[in-house]
C-alpha positions in Angstrom: 2.2 -23.8 12.5 2.8 -20.6 14.5 5.5 -18.0 14.7 6.6 -15.7 17.5 6.0 -12.1 16.6 7.0 -8.9 18.4 3.4 -8.9 19.5 2.9 -12.5 20.6 2.5 -15.9 18.9 0.5 -15.7 15.7 -0.7 -18.2 13.1 -1.0 -16.0 10.0 0.0 -12.6 8.6 -1.8 -10.2 6.2 0.0 -7.3 4.7 -1.1 -4.0 3.1 0.6 -3.6 -0.3 1.3 0.0 -1.3 4.2 1.5 0.7 4.2 -1.6 2.9 5.4 -4.4 0.6 5.9 -2.2 -2.5 7.6 1.2 -2.6 4.8 2.9 -4.4 5.8 6.4 -3.4 9.2 6.0 -5.1 7.5 4.6 -8.2 4.9 7.4 -8.3 7.2 10.3 -7.7 9.9 9.1 -10.1 7.3 8.5 -12.9 5.7 11.9 -12.1 8.9 13.7 -12.7 9.6 11.7 -15.9 6.2 12.7 -17.5 6.1 16.2 -16.2 9.6 17.7 -16.7 8.7 19.1 -20.1 5.8 20.9 -18.4 7.8 22.3 -15.5 11.2 23.2 -17.0 13.7 24.6 -14.5 11.8 23.3 -11.4 14.3 22.9 -8.6 14.6 19.8 -6.3 12.4 21.4 -3.6 9.8 22.0 -6.2 9.8 18.4 -7.3 9.5 17.3 -3.7 6.5 19.5 -3.3 5.0 18.3 -6.6 5.3 14.7 -5.5 3.9 15.5 -2.1 0.8 17.0 -3.6 0.2 14.0 -5.8 0.9 11.3 -3.3 -0.3 12.8 0.0 -2.4 15.9 -0.5 -4.9 14.7 -3.1 -6.0 11.4 -1.5 -9.5 12.7 -1.4 -9.7 12.0 -5.1 -8.7 8.4 -4.4 -11.4 8.2 -1.7 -13.9 9.3 -4.4 -12.6 6.4 -6.6 -13.1 4.0 -3.7 -16.6 5.3 -3.3 -17.4 4.7 -7.0 -17.6 8.4 -7.9 -14.5 8.4 -10.2 -12.7 5.9 -12.3 -9.1 5.0 -11.4 -7.7 7.1 -14.3 -10.0 10.0 -13.5 -8.7 10.2 -9.9 -5.2 9.9 -11.2 -5.7 12.7 -13.7 -7.3 15.0 -11.1 -4.4 14.4 -8.8 -2.0 15.3 -11.6 -3.9 18.4 -12.5 -3.8 19.5 -8.8 -0.1 19.0 -8.6 0.6 20.8 -11.9 -1.9 23.5 -11.1 0.0 24.4 -7.9 2.8 25.5 -10.2 0.6 27.3 -12.6 0.4 24.6 -15.3 -2.9 23.5 -16.8 -3.2 20.0 -18.2 -5.6 20.4 -21.1 -8.5 18.0 -21.7 -8.4 15.5 -24.6 -5.3 14.0 -26.1 -2.8 15.8 -23.8 -4.3 14.6 -20.6 -4.9 11.1 -22.0 -1.2 10.9 -23.1 0.0 12.1 -19.7 -2.0 9.5 -17.8 -1.0 6.7 -20.2 2.7 7.5 -20.0 2.6 8.0 -16.2 1.0 4.5 -15.9 3.6 2.9 -18.0 6.5 4.5 -16.2 5.1 4.0 -12.7 4.6 0.3 -13.4 8.2 0.0 -14.6 9.5 1.5 -11.3 7.5 -0.7 -8.9 9.8 -2.6 -6.6 9.6 -4.4 -3.3 11.2 -3.1 -0.1 14.4 -4.8 0.9 12.8 -6.1 4.2 10.0 -8.0 2.4 11.8 -11.1 1.1 13.4 -12.0 4.5 10.1 -11.8 6.4 8.4 -13.9 3.8 11.3 -16.4 3.9 10.8 -16.7 7.6 7.1 -17.2 7.3 7.6 -19.9 4.7 10.2 -21.6 6.9 7.8 -21.6 9.8 4.9 -22.9 7.6 2.8 -19.8 8.5 0.4 -18.6 5.8 0.4 -15.0 4.6 -1.4 -12.8 2.1 -2.3 -9.3 1.3 -5.4 -7.1 1.7 -5.4 -3.9 -0.3 -7.6 -0.8 -1.0 -7.5 -1.3 -4.7 -8.9 -3.9 -7.1 -7.6 -7.4 -7.2 -6.3 -7.6 -10.8 -4.4 -4.3 -10.6 -2.7 -5.3 -7.3 -2.1 -8.8 -8.6 -0.1 -7.4 -11.5 1.7 -5.0 -9.2 2.8 -7.8 -6.8 4.0 -10.0 -9.7 5.9 -7.0 -11.3 7.6 -6.4 -7.9 8.7 -10.1 -7.8 6.2 -11.0 -5.1 4.2 -13.7 -7.0 4.7 -16.0 -4.0 2.0 -14.0 -2.3 -0.9 -16.1 -3.5 -3.7 -14.9 -1.2 -4.9 -11.4 -2.2 -8.0 -9.5 -1.3 -8.9 -6.4 -3.2 -11.8 -3.9 -2.9 -13.7 -5.8 -5.5 -13.3 -9.2 -3.7 -16.0 -8.4 -1.1 -17.2 -5.1 -2.4 -15.9 -2.9 0.4 -12.7 -1.1 1.3 -10.7 -0.7 4.5 -11.6 0.0 7.2 -14.7 -2.1 6.7 -14.1 -5.2 8.8 -15.3 -7.5 6.0 -12.2 -6.9 3.9 -9.8 -7.9 6.6 -11.9 -10.9 7.7 -12.0 -12.2 4.1 -8.2 -12.3 4.3 -8.4 -14.2 7.5 -10.9 -16.6 6.0 -8.6 -17.3 3.1 -5.6 -17.9 5.4 -7.7 -20.3 7.4 -6.7 -18.6 10.7 -8.5 -16.8 13.5 -8.7 -13.0 13.6 -7.0 -12.7 17.0 -4.1 -14.9 15.8 -3.5 -13.0 12.6 -1.3 -10.0 12.2 -2.3 -7.2 9.8 0.6 -4.9 8.9 0.4 -1.7 7.0 1.8 1.8 6.6 -1.5 3.6 7.2 -2.0 4.0 11.0 -5.8 4.5 10.7 -6.7 2.0 8.0 -4.2 -0.7 8.8 -3.4 -0.6 12.6 -6.7 0.8 13.9 -8.9 -0.7 11.2 -7.5 -4.2 11.6 -7.7 -3.9 15.4 -11.4 -2.9 15.1 -12.0 -6.0 13.0 -10.5 -8.3 15.6 -7.0 -8.8 14.1 -3.7 -7.8 15.6 -3.1 -4.5 13.8 0.4 -3.2 13.4 1.5 0.2 12.0 4.5 0.0 9.8 6.0 3.4 10.6 9.0 3.4 8.3 9.7 7.1 8.7 9.5 7.2 12.5 6.6 9.6 12.5 5.6 10.6 16.1 1.8 10.7 16.6 0.8 12.1 20.0 -1.5 9.8 21.9 -0.9 6.7 19.7 -0.2 3.8 22.0 -0.8 1.0 19.4 1.5 -1.6 18.0 4.2 -0.3 15.6 7.5 -1.3 13.9 9.8 0.7 11.8 10.7 -2.2 9.5 9.3 -5.6 8.6 12.6 -7.0 9.9 11.4 -6.2 13.4 8.1 -8.1 13.0 9.0 -11.7 13.8 11.1 -13.1 16.6 11.4 -16.9 15.9 9.5 -19.8 14.5 7.8 -22.2 16.9 6.4 -25.6 16.5 2.6 -26.2 16.8 1.4 -26.3 20.4 
């Protein structure tokens, strides 16, 4: 089967997970505030926004080190937390305090994971058209499998993590493994994600049809690639096989 997308007829769709299917930023920032309010009493709303921004956007170099095998997942998470707290003059001590902070953050973040409202309708449309879909993520398979299931997305059966083929985006192999599992061809497979470089450009370079999910309407000078502001704008209509 095939389906008409905004970018031509395609026979399969692969999605990024974090901040594409699942609102990870909401889960992260809400959990961060829960576990850090006692360390930052009296912090105003602007301060909490800055705190969350540091953790989610300004410390991704620690996550890159995790992907490179230099840090464990919890180590990068702790370093990001320390950087955010340190901006406000708070030091998270080594030992039990830091371990407790990471453990509580993990528990709360997991409880806040939820799918975006536009996810179920697009998956329904793909199911109705008989078009296969899956996810390719820059995190390990087991962790992302649990996240999808927790967000009510267990129907996404095909999942490629960084440990599946031993590489991370934008290495072409990780996207192409998703294509192989779908049983489609790269040029007939959409790859949709919120990271312009890793998702749109990386997938394009691997031969897929890369699409930037630009939910915030960010304007990037010189970017002439494919983009949508919602998954609801991704598909046009289902079509029968040619």
